[in-house]
C-alpha positions, 0 to 999 in steps of 0.5 A: 930718269932717262934724258927722252923721259926728261924731255917729254917731262919738260913738254908735258909741264909747258903744255898741259893747263888742268890737272886732275889732282886723286887724293887731294884733301882739305888739310894744308898739311899734307903732302896733296893739298901743297903740292897743287897750291903750288901748281895753282900757283903756277898757272895750271888749273887744279881739278880736285877727285876725292870722294871725303871733299866737297871743294878745294880752295874753290874748286868743286871736288870730284867723286872720281875721273869719271865725273869730271866734266872736262878735258883733263891733261894730266892725272895727278895721283896722291893714292896708295898704291892699292887704288892705283889700277882704279884709278888707271882704269878711270884715267883710261876712260878720260882718256888722259894722255899723261897719268903722273904717281907722286913720290912713294906712288908705285905701281908696275902693272898699272902703269904698264897697262896705261902705257901700253894703252899710250899714256905716258906715265911718270912714276915714284915722282914730285910734280912739283919739283920736277916744275920747279928743277925746269923753272930753275933751269936745271935738269 
């Protein structure tokens, strides 16, 4: 990760308030659950996006990003690589400024499409780990 990208991530994490977590499940055993729980404990509003659940820890879940009625600062993607282009298309439609693909979620073409549209893209990187690294004072 370049210094510029690291600085941009720091700024995103400082200014973002609402994170839509695409693929968030209601199973505490899944990484999406633990990461979202941590981010909420750090003051972020978590919006679950998963057609297979109705709520997550009291938050109404939405079937798609297009159904979310509020502004989203970060679209955090916990989906298989094959689902990424569709998520990116929805993120572009709602004009999300940041798309964050979790570890092992890599789709170069979709990422480039988002970048061409002016979206900041983080790929193959855990938002929880990046937040903790910055909270502990190291980059």
